N, C-alpha and C positions, 0 to 999 in steps of 0.2 A: 504495499499499500504505499504509494508516494501522495504527496499534497495534501489535500485534505483528509484523503483515507477513508475508509468506513468508520462508523462511529456509532453506540449506542443500537448494537445489532440485537434483536432478539434470537430466542432458541428454539428448538422443539426436538420432535427424536427422528424425525426424519432426516435433519438438516441440520448443523451446530450454525447456523447463522440468522433461522427467526422462527417463530411457532409461538406455542403458549402449552400449558402445561397443567392443570387440572382446572383449564377454564380460564386461566390466568397467564397474561403475556408475561415474558419472562427473558432476561437477557444474562451473558457472558460475560462480556465486555462492557468498557465504557471508556471515555476520553475527558480526561480532570480536565473542567474548566478551569483550575487556576493556573496548571504547566504543561498542559494539550499531552498530557502522555498519555498510551494508552495504555489501557488496565484489561487485561486478560484475568478472566476467576475461576474458581474450579465449581464453585457451586455457584447455580444459577441465582438470578433476585428480580425482584419483582416492586411494585408499590409497595411503598413502606417502611423498604428497608434501608440498612446503613450501610454504606460502603468507604473507603479506607483508600487512596490514592498511595500506590507503593512507591510511589517517586517524591511525592513534596510533603505528606503526611496532611494532606487537606481532609476531611470527612464531609460525608453529605449523604441528604436524606432523601432516597428515592420516589419523585410524584409521576404519576402518568398522567398526561396533558387527555382532555377528552377524545383527542384523535391517536391515542393510544401511544404516542412519542413519549420518550423517558427525558425527562427534565431533573436537575440535579438542584438540592438547596443545599448551599452548604451551612454548614452546622457549628 
């Protein structure tokens, strides 16, 4: 991935880049809004989960917009 690269990609059982688990949209990576580092994670995350940037240490709360896109609120 170069330049803007893909970020905030959802995940499912068939393709590690998009989908839902138990009816909830889930993700396996995020781009830190503070330092722009890509952060892949082992366990999928979704609305209401807390995340930690592995590079700069910033913490975020995951919120899903009405259109299903992930938004990260710095804690």
